[in-house]
C-alpha positions, 0 to 999 in steps of 0.5 A: 505534512501532518506531524505524526509520532512514530513508535519504535520497537526494541530490537528483539520485538523488531526482529520478531515483527520481521520474522512474522511478516516475512514468514506470513508472505512466504519468505524463504530463509537462507538454506536453513541457516538460522545463525546467518538468518538471525544476523541478517535480520538483526541488521535489517531492523537496525537499518530501518531504525526499528520502525514497525511500518518500515519493517512490515513494508520491507518484510512483505516486499522482500517475501513476495519478491523472493528476496532472502533476508541476506540480500534485502540487508545487502540492498539496504546497506547499499542504498543507505551508504548511497544517501537514499534513505535521506536525513538520518535524523528524520524517521519519516525519510526512512519510512518514505524510502520503504514506501517508494520501494514497495510502490515500485512493485505495483502496476501503473493501475495498482499505483493509481488505485493506491494513490486514490486512497489518499483521497478520503478523509477519516482514519478508515473506511468500509471495505465495500465503499473503497471497493467501489471507489477504486473500481471506478478508478479503473473504469475511467482511467482505462478504456471506456469499455472493458473487453471480456475474455470472450472478446466482447465488450462489457457495459457498466450497469450504471454510473453508480455500479462498477462493472463485475470485472472492475470489481473483481480486479479491485478485490485482487488489488486490495488483497495485494496492497494488504499483503504488502502491508500498504493497507490494513484490514480491520473488521470489515474496514480498511485503514491506512497508516496516517503517513501512508495516507499523506504519501498516497495523497502526495502520489495522487496529486502527482497523477495526470490531471485527467486521472485526477478529474476522472477519479475524484467524482467516484470518491464523492460518489462513494462518500455520499453512498456511506454518508446516507448511513453516517454522514462522516465522510469528507473527501480531501 
C-alpha cells in the first residue's frame, strides 16, 4: 500500500463540503429544520474525522439513496460503536469504510468496472481511453454476444472497437461513479484519488481469475491506443 498523505478540513469547511455535495446529488434536508440539519451535519463530518474524501463519498451516497442527514448520522454512529470504522487512529480505515459503503450501491458489473480503474498507471487518463477499457470489461464478462432491445444479437465491430451498447452502458456507469465521488472528471480526463486507486486495485485482485484474464487485454489495448500519442501509460 502506498503511503498517501490525507488532508483534514476544519469543521466549518467540512460542513460546507458535505452540504455542497449532498445538495448537488439531490439530497433532502429534514423537513426544513435547519437547526437539526446543521447539528446532524456537524456530527457526520466529525465522525468522518473531517476527511474530505470520506465526506464526499458519504454525502453522495446518502443523497442518491434518499437518506436524510439525521439517518446517515445515526448509521455512522452505530457502525462506529460496533468498530466497523477500524482503528480510530488510522484515517485510511475510516476512508475504507466509506469506500466500501459506496461500493455496495453498485451492481456487480459496475463494481468490476470500478475495480478495473485500478489497473492503469498514472494519475489520470483521457475519458475516451477509460470508456474503451471499461466497455471491453462488459463484453468479456457478460455473454459473448449482447442482445439488443428487439431480441437480435449485436455483433461487436471489431476486437478493438467496443459495441455501441457497451459504450452507452459504460457512459452511464462512469456518470454514476462521478456522481458517487468515486471518480473525478477534469478537462476531458478522469482521475482517481490515490487511495481509491489502491482500493480499486485490491478489488480487482479479488475478482475471479476469468474476469482478470478477460479484462487485462483491454487495459493493454487502451494503453497502446493512447501511447501512440503520449507513450505515458503503463498498466499495473
